[in-house]
C-alpha positions in Angstrom: 5.5 -23.6 25.3 6.0 -25.4 22.0 4.4 -25.0 18.7 2.1 -27.9 19.4 0.8 -26.3 22.5 0.0 -23.3 20.5 -1.9 -25.4 17.9 -3.8 -27.1 20.8 -4.6 -23.8 22.6 -8.0 -23.3 21.1 -9.0 -26.8 21.9 -7.7 -26.5 25.4 -9.8 -23.4 26.1 -12.9 -25.2 24.6 -12.3 -28.2 26.7 -12.0 -26.1 29.9 -15.2 -24.2 29.0 -17.0 -27.6 28.4 -15.9 -29.0 31.7 -17.1 -26.0 33.5 -20.5 -26.3 31.7 -20.7 -30.0 32.6 -20.0 -29.1 36.3 -22.8 -26.5 36.2 -25.3 -29.0 34.8 -24.3 -31.5 37.5 -24.6 -29.0 40.2 -28.1 -28.0 39.0 -29.1 -31.7 39.1 -27.9 -32.1 42.6 -29.6 -29.0 43.8 -32.9 -29.8 42.2 -33.2 -33.2 43.9 -36.4 -33.1 45.7 -38.6 -35.7 47.4 -42.3 -36.0 46.5 -44.7 -36.1 49.2 -46.5 -39.5 48.7 -46.4 -40.8 52.3 -43.7 -43.4 51.8 -40.4 -43.3 53.7 -37.5 -42.1 51.7 -33.8 -42.4 52.2 -32.9 -39.3 54.0 -29.2 -39.3 52.8 -29.7 -39.7 49.1 -29.2 -36.0 48.2 -26.1 -36.1 50.6 -24.5 -38.9 48.4 -25.2 -36.9 45.3 -23.7 -33.8 47.0 -20.6 -35.6 48.1 -20.1 -37.0 44.6 -20.5 -33.5 43.2 -18.0 -32.1 45.6 -15.4 -34.9 44.8 -15.9 -34.3 41.0 -15.6 -30.6 41.6 -12.2 -31.0 43.4 -11.0 -33.2 40.7 -12.1 -30.7 38.1 -10.5 -27.9 39.9 -7.1 -29.6 40.0 -7.3 -30.5 36.2 -8.5 -27.0 35.3 -5.7 -25.4 37.2 -3.1 -27.3 35.3 -4.7 -26.6 32.0 -5.3 -23.0 32.7 -1.6 -22.6 33.7 -0.6 -24.1 30.4 -3.0 -21.8 28.6 -1.6 -18.8 30.5 2.0 -19.7 29.7 1.2 -20.0 26.0 -0.6 -16.7 25.9 2.1 -15.0 27.9 4.6 -16.2 25.3 2.4 -14.9 22.6 2.5 -11.5 24.2 6.3 -11.5 23.8 6.1 -11.4 20.0 5.9 -8.5 17.8 2.3 -7.1 17.3 1.8 -8.4 13.8 3.0 -11.8 14.6 0.9 -11.9 17.7 -2.2 -11.0 15.9 -1.7 -13.6 13.2 -1.1 -16.4 15.6 -3.9 -15.3 17.9 -6.4 -15.1 15.0 -5.2 -18.5 13.6 -4.9 -20.5 16.7 -7.2 -19.0 19.3 -10.0 -17.7 17.2 -9.5 -20.5 14.6 -9.8 -18.3 11.5 -8.4 -19.3 8.1 -5.6 -17.5 6.3 -7.9 -15.8 3.8 -9.9 -14.2 6.7 -6.8 -13.2 8.6 -5.3 -11.6 5.4 -8.5 -9.6 4.9 -8.6 -8.4 8.5 -5.0 -7.3 8.6 -5.0 -5.8 5.1 -2.3 -8.1 3.6 -2.6 -10.4 0.7 -2.8 -14.2 1.3 0.7 -15.0 0.4 2.3 -12.4 2.7 0.0 -13.5 5.5 1.3 -17.1 5.0 4.8 -15.9 5.1 4.2 -13.9 8.2 2.6 -16.8 9.7 5.7 -18.9 9.1 8.0 -16.3 10.6 5.7 -15.9 13.6 5.9 -19.6 14.3 9.8 -19.4 13.9 9.9 -16.5 16.4 7.6 -18.4 18.7 9.8 -21.4 18.6 12.9 -19.1 19.3 11.1 -17.8 22.4 10.6 -21.4 23.6 14.3 -22.2 23.1 15.3 -19.0 25.0 13.0 -19.9 27.8 14.4 -23.4 28.0 18.0 -22.1 28.1 17.4 -19.7 31.0 18.1 -21.2 34.4 15.0 -22.1 36.4 14.2 -20.0 39.5 13.9 -22.0 42.7 
């Protein structure tokens, strides 16, 4: 995974969660479809169309989410290979979305040292990416 993937990680996680929430809302709408008893004939298969559409959207969503989740997992796995201080800084910055002042306070470093550590952490993260690309792919 690249530095850009790391920077987009928080937004990817938020996007996945928002898509799941949208699906839940859609599911509630479909399952809450009910006919009022007013004596007039109704289309008997209208809820079925809505249910079929929901199932199609659900399958599409599952495919997209599986790809996105794999990308997220790979990035987090690569973060796990870093030294603890670098992992903490990158996690707090790119996953939790905290600013450098807050991170510095939480890890008991001053602002400038935190910025330097962040730069070193990104370089190490990039080096892990290069090492992974140099390894032969397993078949």
